[in-house]
C-alpha positions as CSV (number, residue, x, y, z in Angstrom):
1,M,75.4,-14.9,-6.1
2,A,74.4,-16.9,-3.0
3,T,72.5,-13.9,-1.6
4,N,70.6,-13.4,-4.9
5,F,69.7,-17.2,-4.9
6,V,68.3,-17.0,-1.4
7,Q,66.3,-13.9,-2.3
8,I,64.7,-15.6,-5.3
9,E,64.0,-18.7,-3.2
10,N,62.2,-16.6,-0.6
11,D,60.2,-14.8,-3.3
12,S,59.1,-18.1,-4.7
13,E,58.0,-19.4,-1.3
14,I,56.0,-16.2,-0.7
15,K,54.2,-16.6,-4.0
16,Q,53.4,-20.2,-3.2
17,R,52.0,-19.3,0.2
18,L,49.9,-16.5,-1.2
19,E,48.5,-18.8,-3.9
20,A,47.7,-21.5,-1.2
21,E,45.9,-18.9,1.0
22,R,44.0,-17.6,-2.0
23,M,42.8,-21.1,-2.9
24,R,41.8,-21.7,0.7
25,L,39.7,-18.5,0.9
26,R,38.1,-19.3,-2.5
27,K,37.1,-22.7,-1.2
28,I,35.6,-21.3,1.9
29,A,33.6,-18.8,-0.2
30,G,32.5,-21.6,-2.6
31,L,34.3,-20.0,-5.6
32,D,36.5,-23.0,-6.3
33,Q,33.6,-24.6,-8.2
34,P,31.6,-21.7,-9.8
35,A,28.1,-22.6,-10.7
36,H,24.9,-20.8,-11.7
37,F,22.6,-19.9,-8.9
38,H,19.5,-22.0,-8.6
39,R,16.5,-21.3,-6.4
40,P,16.6,-23.7,-3.5
41,I,14.2,-26.6,-3.7
42,E,11.8,-26.1,-0.7
43,R,9.7,-28.5,1.2
44,A,6.1,-28.3,0.0
45,F,3.4,-26.8,2.1
46,T,0.7,-29.4,1.6
47,A,-3.0,-29.4,2.1
48,E,-2.7,-32.0,5.0
49,E,-0.6,-29.4,6.9
50,R,-3.3,-26.6,6.9
51,S,-4.7,-27.6,10.3
52,R,-1.3,-27.3,12.1
53,V,0.9,-24.9,10.0
54,T,0.6,-21.2,10.7
55,I,1.0,-18.7,7.9
56,L,3.0,-15.6,8.9
57,F,2.8,-12.3,7.0
58,G,3.3,-8.5,7.6
59,G,4.4,-5.3,6.1
60,F,1.1,-3.4,5.7
61,T,-1.0,-1.1,8.0
62,W,-2.8,-2.7,10.9
63,K,-6.1,-2.2,9.1
64,H,-4.9,-4.2,6.1
65,E,-3.3,-6.9,8.2
66,D,-6.3,-7.5,10.5
67,L,-8.6,-7.9,7.5
68,I,-6.2,-10.1,5.6
69,R,-5.7,-12.4,8.6
70,A,-9.5,-12.7,8.9
71,V,-9.8,-13.8,5.2
72,F,-7.1,-16.4,5.7
73,Q,-8.8,-17.7,8.8
74,G,-12.2,-17.7,7.1
75,C,-10.8,-19.9,4.4
76,G,-9.6,-22.4,6.9
77,Y,-5.9,-21.4,7.4
78,R,-4.1,-20.7,10.6
79,C,-2.6,-17.2,10.2
80,E,-0.9,-14.6,12.3
81,K,0.5,-11.2,11.5
82,L,4.0,-10.2,12.4
83,P,4.6,-7.2,14.8
84,V,5.3,-3.8,13.3
85,P,9.0,-3.8,12.3
86,D,11.1,-1.8,14.8
87,V,14.7,-0.7,15.2
88,P,15.8,-4.0,16.9
89,A,14.3,-5.8,13.9
90,F,16.4,-3.5,11.6
91,Q,19.5,-4.4,13.6
92,K,18.7,-8.1,13.3
93,G,18.4,-7.7,9.5
94,K,21.8,-6.0,9.4
95,E,23.3,-8.7,11.6
96,Y,22.1,-11.7,9.6
97,G,21.6,-10.2,6.1
98,N,23.9,-9.1,3.4
99,N,25.6,-5.7,3.3
100,G,24.4,-3.0,1.0
101,Q,20.7,-3.9,1.1
102,C,17.9,-1.2,1.1
103,N,16.3,-0.2,4.3
104,P,13.0,-2.1,4.0
105,T,15.0,-5.3,3.5
106,Y,16.7,-4.9,6.9
107,F,13.4,-4.1,8.6
108,T,11.2,-6.9,7.1
109,V,13.9,-9.6,7.0
110,G,15.0,-8.8,10.5
111,N,11.4,-8.7,11.7
112,L,10.8,-12.3,10.6
113,V,14.0,-13.5,12.2
114,Q,13.2,-11.6,15.4
115,Y,9.7,-13.2,15.6
116,L,11.1,-16.7,15.1
117,Q,13.6,-16.1,17.8
118,F,10.7,-14.9,20.0
119,L,8.9,-18.1,19.4
120,E,12.0,-20.1,20.3
121,K,12.3,-18.1,23.6
122,E,8.7,-18.9,24.3
123,G,9.6,-22.6,24.4
124,I,8.8,-23.8,20.9
125,P,11.6,-26.1,19.7
126,R,13.3,-25.0,16.5
127,K,12.2,-28.1,14.6
128,D,8.6,-27.3,15.4
129,I,9.1,-23.8,14.2
130,L,10.5,-25.1,10.8
131,D,7.7,-27.6,10.5
132,N,4.7,-25.6,11.8
133,Y,5.3,-22.1,10.4
134,V,5.6,-20.6,6.9
135,F,6.1,-17.0,5.7
136,F,3.9,-15.5,3.0
137,T,5.3,-12.4,1.2
138,A,5.4,-10.6,-2.1
139,G,8.2,-11.0,-4.6
140,S,9.3,-9.2,-7.7
141,C,12.0,-9.0,-10.4
142,G,13.8,-6.2,-12.2
143,P,16.5,-3.6,-11.4
144,C,15.2,-2.9,-7.8
145,R,16.6,-4.7,-4.8
146,F,13.0,-5.8,-4.2
147,G,13.8,-8.6,-6.6
148,M,16.3,-10.0,-4.1
149,Y,14.0,-10.1,-1.1
150,E,13.4,-13.9,-1.4
151,A,17.1,-14.6,-1.4
152,E,17.6,-12.2,1.5
153,Y,15.0,-13.9,3.6
154,R,16.6,-17.3,3.0
155,F,20.1,-16.0,3.6
156,A,19.2,-14.3,6.9
157,L,17.2,-17.3,8.1
158,K,20.1,-19.6,7.4
159,N,22.5,-17.4,9.3
160,A,20.1,-17.1,12.2
161,G,19.9,-20.9,12.5
162,F,16.5,-21.3,10.7
163,D,17.8,-22.9,7.5
164,G,14.9,-24.7,5.8
165,F,12.2,-22.3,7.0
166,R,9.6,-22.1,4.2
167,V,9.0,-18.8,2.3
168,L,5.9,-18.6,0.0
169,L,5.9,-15.9,-2.7
170,F,3.3,-13.9,-4.4
171,K,4.9,-12.3,-7.5
172,D,3.7,-9.0,-8.9
173,S,4.8,-10.2,-12.3
174,D,2.1,-12.9,-12.1
175,G,-0.6,-10.5,-11.2
176,I,-3.8,-11.4,-9.3
177,K,-3.7,-15.0,-10.7
178,A,-0.4,-15.8,-9.0
179,A,-0.2,-18.9,-6.8
180,S,2.4,-20.2,-4.4
181,G,2.9,-23.4,-6.4
182,E,2.1,-25.4,-3.3
183,P,-1.3,-27.2,-2.8
184,G,-1.3,-26.1,0.9
185,L,-2.2,-22.5,-0.2
186,K,-4.9,-22.5,-2.9
187,F,-6.2,-19.4,-4.5
188,T,-9.9,-20.2,-4.6
189,V,-12.7,-17.8,-5.6
190,D,-13.6,-17.2,-1.9
191,F,-10.0,-16.5,-1.1
192,G,-9.4,-14.2,-4.0
193,F,-12.5,-12.1,-3.5
194,G,-12.0,-12.1,0.2
195,M,-8.5,-10.7,-0.3
196,L,-9.9,-8.1,-2.8
197,N,-12.3,-6.9,-0.2
198,A,-9.7,-6.9,2.5
199,M,-7.2,-4.8,0.5
200,H,-9.9,-2.3,-0.6
201,L,-11.4,-2.0,2.9
202,G,-7.9,-1.6,4.3
203,D,-7.2,1.2,1.9
204,V,-10.5,3.0,2.4
205,F,-10.2,2.7,6.2
206,N,-6.6,4.0,6.1
207,D,-7.7,7.0,4.1
208,M,-10.7,7.8,6.3
209,I,-8.9,7.6,9.6
210,Y,-6.3,10.2,8.4
211,Q,-9.2,12.4,7.2
212,I,-11.2,12.2,10.4
213,R,-8.7,12.1,13.2
214,P,-7.1,15.5,12.7
215,F,-10.6,17.1,13.2
216,E,-12.0,15.0,16.0
217,K,-13.5,16.9,18.9
218,K,-12.7,14.2,21.5
219,K,-9.1,13.1,21.4
220,G,-8.7,9.3,20.8
221,E,-12.3,8.7,19.7
222,T,-11.4,8.1,16.1
223,D,-8.8,5.4,17.0
224,R,-11.3,3.7,19.3
225,V,-14.2,3.7,16.9
226,F,-12.1,2.5,13.9
227,R,-10.6,-0.3,16.1
228,E,-14.1,-1.5,16.9
229,T,-15.3,-1.1,13.3
230,V,-12.4,-3.1,11.8
231,D,-12.8,-5.8,14.5
232,G,-16.5,-6.1,13.5
233,L,-15.7,-6.4,9.8
234,C,-13.0,-9.0,10.5
235,E,-15.6,-11.0,12.3
236,D,-17.8,-10.9,9.3
237,L,-15.0,-11.9,6.9
238,R,-13.9,-14.7,9.2
239,N,-17.3,-16.3,9.8
240,R,-19.3,-15.7,6.6
241,D,-20.8,-18.8,5.0
242,S,-19.4,-19.8,1.7
243,F,-21.9,-19.8,-1.3
244,E,-22.4,-23.3,-2.6
245,I,-25.1,-23.8,-5.3
246,E,-25.7,-27.5,-4.5
247,E,-26.8,-26.5,-1.0
248,L,-28.8,-23.3,-1.9
249,A,-30.5,-24.5,-5.1
250,P,-34.1,-25.7,-5.0
251,N,-34.5,-29.4,-4.2
252,W,-35.4,-30.3,-7.8
253,A,-32.2,-28.7,-9.1
254,K,-29.7,-30.1,-6.6
255,P,-29.2,-33.5,-8.4
256,K,-28.3,-31.6,-11.6
257,F,-25.7,-29.5,-9.9
258,K,-24.2,-32.4,-8.0
259,S,-23.9,-34.5,-11.2
260,N,-22.6,-31.7,-13.6
261,K,-19.3,-30.3,-12.4
262,I,-19.1,-27.6,-15.1
263,L,-22.6,-26.4,-14.3
264,R,-21.9,-26.5,-10.6
265,N,-18.6,-24.6,-10.9
266,T,-20.0,-21.9,-13.2
267,F,-22.9,-21.1,-10.8
268,N,-20.6,-21.3,-7.8
269,V,-18.2,-18.8,-9.3
270,F,-20.8,-16.2,-10.1
271,G,-22.7,-16.9,-6.9
272,K,-19.5,-16.4,-4.8
273,M,-18.7,-13.2,-6.7
274,N,-22.2,-11.8,-6.0
275,E,-22.0,-12.9,-2.3
276,H,-18.6,-11.2,-1.7
277,L,-19.4,-8.0,-3.5
278,R,-23.1,-7.5,-3.2
279,G,-24.2,-10.0,-0.6
280,K,-26.8,-8.9,2.0
281,D,-24.6,-9.8,4.9
282,Y,-21.6,-7.9,3.5
283,L,-23.5,-4.8,2.7
284,S,-25.2,-4.8,6.1
285,A,-21.8,-5.1,7.8
286,L,-20.6,-2.1,5.8
287,A,-23.7,-0.1,6.7
288,A,-23.2,-0.9,10.4
289,A,-19.6,0.2,10.1
290,R,-20.6,3.4,8.4
291,E,-23.1,4.3,11.0
292,K,-20.7,3.7,13.8
293,M,-18.0,5.9,12.2
294,D,-20.5,8.7,11.4
295,A,-21.1,9.1,15.2
296,I,-17.6,10.7,15.6
297,E,-18.0,14.5,16.1
298,V,-15.6,16.6,14.0
299,D,-14.7,20.3,13.7
300,R,-13.6,21.1,10.2
301,T,-12.8,24.7,10.9
302,K,-9.4,23.8,12.2
303,V,-6.8,25.0,9.8
304,K,-4.3,22.3,8.9
305,P,-1.9,21.9,6.0
306,V,-2.5,18.9,3.8
307,V,0.6,16.8,3.3
308,K,0.5,14.3,0.5
309,I,2.7,11.1,1.1
310,T,4.5,9.6,-1.8
311,G,7.7,7.6,-2.2
312,E,8.8,4.0,-2.0
313,F,6.0,1.5,-1.6
314,W,6.9,0.1,1.9
315,A,8.2,3.3,3.4
316,Q,5.0,5.2,2.5
317,I,2.6,2.8,4.1
318,T,4.3,1.4,7.2
319,E,3.4,2.9,10.5
320,G,6.4,2.4,12.7
321,D,10.2,2.9,13.0
322,G,10.5,2.1,9.3
323,N,9.5,5.6,8.4
324,F,10.3,7.3,11.7
325,H,6.6,7.2,12.8
326,M,6.2,10.0,10.3
327,F,2.4,10.0,10.1
328,D,2.0,10.3,13.9
329,F,4.6,13.1,13.9
330,L,2.9,15.0,11.2
331,E,-0.4,14.9,13.0
332,R,1.2,16.0,16.3
333,E,2.6,18.9,14.4
334,G,-0.8,20.0,13.2
335,A,-0.9,18.5,9.7
336,Q,-3.5,16.5,7.8
337,V,-1.9,13.5,6.2
338,L,-3.1,12.4,2.7
339,V,-2.0,8.7,2.5
340,E,-1.5,6.6,-0.7
341,P,-3.7,3.5,-1.2
342,I,-2.2,0.2,-2.2
343,A,-4.8,0.1,-4.9
344,T,-2.8,2.8,-6.8
345,W,0.1,0.4,-7.1
346,V,-2.1,-2.4,-8.5
347,A,-3.6,0.1,-11.0
348,Y,-0.1,1.1,-12.0
349,L,0.9,-2.5,-12.7
350,M,-2.1,-3.0,-15.0
351,Y,-1.4,0.3,-16.7
352,Q,2.2,-0.6,-17.3
353,A,1.2,-4.0,-18.6
354,K,-0.9,-2.2,-21.3
355,A,1.9,0.3,-22.1
356,H,4.5,-2.5,-22.4
357,A,2.2,-4.6,-24.6
358,K,1.8,-1.7,-27.0
359,A,5.5,-0.9,-27.1
360,K,6.6,-4.5,-27.6
361,W,3.9,-5.4,-30.2
362,P,6.0,-4.6,-33.3
363,A,8.4,-7.3,-32.2
364,N,5.8,-9.7,-30.8
365,R,3.3,-9.6,-33.6
366,P,2.9,-13.0,-35.4
367,H,3.3,-11.7,-38.9
368,R,6.2,-9.3,-39.8
369,N,5.6,-6.8,-42.6
370,P,2.7,-8.5,-44.4
371,E,1.8,-7.2,-47.9
372,W,-1.1,-4.8,-48.1
373,W,-3.4,-7.5,-49.7
374,E,-2.7,-10.1,-46.9
375,L,-5.8,-9.0,-44.9
376,K,-5.8,-12.1,-42.7
377,K,-2.3,-11.4,-41.5
378,H,-3.1,-7.8,-40.8
379,L,-6.2,-8.9,-38.9
380,A,-4.2,-11.4,-36.9
381,N,-1.6,-8.7,-36.0
382,D,-4.4,-6.3,-35.0
383,M,-6.5,-8.8,-33.1
384,G,-3.6,-10.2,-31.0
385,L,-2.8,-6.8,-29.5
386,R,-6.5,-5.8,-29.1
387,K,-7.3,-9.0,-27.2
388,K,-4.5,-8.4,-24.8
389,L,-5.5,-4.7,-24.3
390,I,-9.2,-5.5,-23.9
391,G,-8.4,-8.0,-21.2
392,L,-6.2,-5.6,-19.3
393,S,-8.7,-2.8,-19.8
394,I,-11.5,-4.9,-18.3
395,G,-9.2,-5.7,-15.4
396,E,-8.5,-2.0,-14.8
397,W,-12.2,-1.1,-15.1
398,M,-13.2,-3.8,-12.6
399,W,-10.4,-2.9,-10.1
400,N,-11.2,0.8,-10.2
401,G,-15.0,0.2,-10.1
402,L,-14.8,-2.2,-7.2
403,Y,-12.6,0.2,-5.2
404,H,-14.8,3.2,-5.8
405,R,-17.8,1.0,-4.9
406,T,-16.2,0.3,-1.6
407,I,-15.7,4.0,-1.1
408,K,-19.4,4.6,-1.8
409,N,-20.5,1.9,0.6
410,L,-18.4,3.4,3.4
411,G,-19.6,7.0,3.3
412,G,-18.1,8.3,0.1
413,I,-15.5,10.7,1.5
414,T,-12.4,8.7,0.5
415,H,-10.3,10.0,-2.3
416,H,-10.7,8.2,-5.7
417,L,-7.9,6.6,-7.5
418,V,-5.9,9.0,-9.7
419,P,-6.1,8.2,-13.4
420,Q,-2.9,6.4,-14.4
421,T,-2.9,7.9,-17.9
422,E,-2.8,11.4,-16.4
423,L,0.0,10.5,-14.0
424,A,2.1,9.1,-16.9
425,E,1.5,12.2,-19.0
426,M,2.5,14.6,-16.3
427,A,5.6,12.6,-15.4
428,H,6.7,12.1,-19.1
429,P,8.6,15.4,-19.6
430,F,10.8,14.4,-16.6
431,Y,10.7,10.6,-16.2
432,N,10.2,7.9,-18.9
433,Q,7.3,5.6,-18.0
434,F,9.3,2.6,-19.1
435,A,12.1,3.2,-16.6
436,R,11.6,0.2,-14.2
437,G,12.3,-0.2,-10.6
438,G,10.5,1.0,-7.4
439,E,7.4,3.0,-8.2
440,G,8.8,4.0,-11.7
441,H,7.3,7.3,-12.8
442,L,4.6,7.4,-10.1
443,E,6.6,9.5,-7.6
444,V,7.3,12.2,-10.1
445,G,3.8,12.0,-11.6
446,K,2.1,12.3,-8.2
447,N,4.2,15.3,-7.2
448,V,3.2,17.2,-10.4
449,Y,-0.5,16.0,-10.2
450,Y,-1.1,17.1,-6.6
451,T,0.7,20.4,-7.1
452,V,-1.0,21.4,-10.4
453,H,-4.4,20.5,-9.2
454,R,-3.8,22.2,-5.8
455,L,-4.8,19.1,-3.8
456,C,-2.2,19.5,-1.1
457,H,0.1,22.2,0.4
458,M,3.2,20.0,0.6
459,V,4.4,16.7,-0.9
460,L,6.6,14.5,1.4
461,A,8.4,11.6,-0.3
462,L,9.4,8.8,2.0
463,K,12.0,6.5,0.6
464,P,14.5,4.1,2.1
465,F,18.2,4.6,2.5
466,G,19.8,2.7,-0.3
467,C,16.8,2.6,-2.6
468,M,18.2,2.9,-6.2
469,P,15.0,3.9,-8.0
470,S,14.2,6.5,-5.4
471,S,17.7,8.0,-5.9
472,Q,16.9,8.4,-9.6
473,S,13.6,10.0,-8.8
474,D,15.2,12.5,-6.4
475,G,17.6,13.6,-9.2
476,V,14.6,14.2,-11.5
477,Q,12.6,16.1,-8.8
478,S,15.1,18.9,-8.9
479,A,14.0,19.7,-12.5
480,V,10.3,19.4,-11.4
481,I,10.8,21.9,-8.6
482,N,12.5,24.4,-10.9
483,K,9.5,24.3,-13.2
484,F,6.8,24.6,-10.4
485,K,8.1,27.4,-8.2
486,D,5.3,27.2,-5.7
487,M,5.8,23.5,-5.0
488,I,6.8,22.4,-1.5
489,F,8.5,19.1,-1.9
490,L,10.7,17.3,0.6
491,P,12.3,13.9,0.1
492,V,13.3,12.0,3.3
493,E,15.5,8.9,3.4
494,T,14.4,6.5,6.1
495,S,16.7,4.2,8.0
496,G,17.2,2.6,11.4
497,E,18.6,5.8,12.8
498,G,18.4,9.6,12.2
499,E,14.8,10.1,13.3
500,V,15.5,13.5,15.0
501,N,17.2,14.8,11.9
502,A,14.4,13.7,9.7
503,H,11.7,15.2,11.9
504,S,13.7,18.5,12.0
505,R,13.8,18.7,8.2
506,V,10.0,17.9,8.0
507,Q,9.3,20.6,10.6
508,M,11.0,23.2,8.5
509,A,9.1,22.4,5.3
510,L,5.9,22.0,7.3
511,G,6.3,25.6,8.5
512,E,6.1,26.8,5.0
513,A,3.0,24.6,4.3
514,K,1.3,26.0,7.4
515,V,1.8,29.5,6.2
516,K,0.4,28.5,2.8
517,A,-2.7,26.8,4.4
518,K,-3.4,29.7,6.7
519,T,-3.1,32.3,3.9
520,E,-5.5,30.2,1.8
521,F,-8.0,29.9,4.6
522,E,-7.9,33.7,5.4
523,Q,-8.5,34.5,1.7
524,C,-11.5,32.1,1.5
525,L,-12.9,33.5,4.8
526,K,-12.6,37.0,3.5
527,S,-14.3,36.1,0.3
528,T,-17.4,35.0,2.3
529,G,-17.9,38.4,3.9
530,K,-18.6,36.7,7.2
531,S,-16.7,36.3,10.4
532,L,-15.5,32.9,11.6
533,D,-17.8,33.3,14.7
534,E,-20.8,33.6,12.4
535,I,-19.9,30.5,10.5
536,R,-19.3,28.6,13.8
537,E,-22.7,29.7,15.1
538,Y,-24.3,28.3,12.0
539,I,-22.4,25.0,12.4
540,F,-23.5,24.8,16.1
541,D,-27.1,25.1,15.0
542,H,-26.8,22.4,12.3
543,P,-25.4,19.2,13.9
544,E,-25.1,17.4,10.5
545,L,-22.2,19.7,9.7
546,K,-20.3,18.0,12.6
547,R,-20.6,14.5,11.1
548,P,-17.5,13.1,9.3
549,F,-19.6,11.7,6.4
550,Y,-21.2,15.0,5.7
551,H,-20.3,15.6,2.0
552,V,-18.4,18.9,1.3
553,P,-18.2,19.5,-2.5
554,H,-14.7,20.0,-3.7
555,R,-13.7,23.3,-5.2
556,D,-10.9,23.5,-7.7
557,G,-7.8,25.4,-6.6
558,I,-8.5,25.0,-2.8
559,A,-6.4,22.4,-0.9
560,G,-7.3,22.9,2.7
561,T,-10.2,21.0,4.4
562,A,-11.1,24.1,6.5
563,A,-11.1,26.4,3.5
564,Q,-13.3,24.1,1.5
565,F,-15.6,23.7,4.5
566,I,-16.2,27.4,5.3
567,L,-16.9,28.1,1.6
568,H,-19.5,25.4,1.6
569,V,-21.1,26.6,4.9
570,N,-21.2,30.1,3.5
571,D,-23.1,28.8,0.5
572,R,-25.6,27.1,2.8
573,M,-26.0,30.3,4.9
574,N,-26.7,32.3,1.8
575,K,-29.3,29.9,0.5
576,D,-31.0,29.5,3.9
577,K,-34.2,31.5,3.8
578,S,-35.5,30.6,7.2
579,G,-34.6,33.8,9.0
580,R,-30.8,33.4,9.5
581,P,-31.1,30.5,12.1
582,W,-27.4,30.7,13.0
583,R,-28.3,33.7,15.1
584,R,-30.7,31.6,17.3
585,A,-28.0,30.3,19.5
586,R,-26.8,33.8,20.3
587,V,-30.3,35.0,21.0
588,R,-30.9,32.1,23.4
589,G,-27.7,33.0,25.2
590,I,-26.0,29.6,24.5
591,A,-22.2,29.6,24.8
592,L,-20.6,28.5,21.5
593,P,-17.5,26.3,21.7
594,N,-14.4,27.7,20.0
595,A,-12.5,25.5,17.6
596,A,-9.0,24.4,18.8
């Protein structure tokens, strides 16, 4: 009996100790007083701080970032871009952030922490960093971890000792009219249209540089010229004078504008729009940039497989360790990279807003099931939806029109935006367009679109390790590949390690794409009935064919740049009635350079 009593007493003591330890751990974790999460109340970024507070941002290509910084600076803000995220930044993100985050979170969050630590090592006190720097980034919501980025920034900053560092958000759910909510960062007409120009110019430059560089005759010339060109446009965006009607109006009208705020603001809005989009100084800057880039000499007879990049938003645009330097690797391996513009993502958001408005309208309409004779109620139901759709359609039309206008002003060789309706229709048999998260149906739609229209030889989807929507998309792509047997599609998960393995996988798929591109070229060359030497002789005698902005008409069913080019040159040779001038060089005994 005594033994049993002691045993019971010991068991009771063990239970008490376990319960005490459990309560202690719950208290440490903050679980003893459960409460709903509330967004932390943050110190305001005020207008008085603009002269001393530096806005930090990053996450785009260097073209976008330089132009965006110039717009910030031109609007009176102090602004600096963060360095390109690298592996040490990824490791910082894992050290100070939560477990189980997706790859871009670790890179971008760690990159901010790493930069603040760099400032501290440079001798700037931590208090000055908290007071004199803020971070500007995009936010979101929904089933993707992107919706948790803000909380991850704050969590990692707190763990790294920068608790209280200010994070300003631009949410995609608020669209282009979003604001930070703080008077220190105001979305004025000048700022809005400046950012619009910066994003479109960044997209167009990014597309052009990957079209021209693979065919450049002098290695490194494309990078040098584009660097000078972007710097020149940044100078224009930074130093342009703001349109103010009370200063530019005739003397007799100035008193009217100064006394009438509504009249002044109306004229200023339209005047600023015209100045940013059609102003003489802006168009002259674009013309100068176009002339400088057109001086690059190219050889389009080089056969290169076209690789279309799709995937998760950040992984498909970053140019560093975040995607294994994949674009540089592809070009070194002899490919031509077809990048994705950020403008496609904005067009997707507007298209989705229209689609959701239509789908939700039966539940959102003001009058439910009116009788057939209640015409006013029917009209109210119909007009409510139409007003919303018309507004979004105008936004789509303006966005696409302004983007394509930028393309025209910069030489006209950049790819136009793919129609969102067509992408949704092509993805629909495999992926529902209302499935949210990541790029939604875009990745599947682009894969089908670029394959069906033969616009590339291979599709490479770059997505981060741990990205939930991309994992869903990968599962769907197996069905897509089974339907389109000639498709070369490769998904690659990016992370802070595994670069050699990723490059090896890409090399294997690229080998197939090279065979595909070479076969296509040889078939096109054979169809001309001419030799490659004859075509090169003609090119040698017509220098305009060596200019990057020389327009080569697109032929359906042909993906390769070299194949498209020789077919066009063949047409010119056949139409040339001046005595076959491509023979002149050979007659004169001039040595013709061979293409690499």
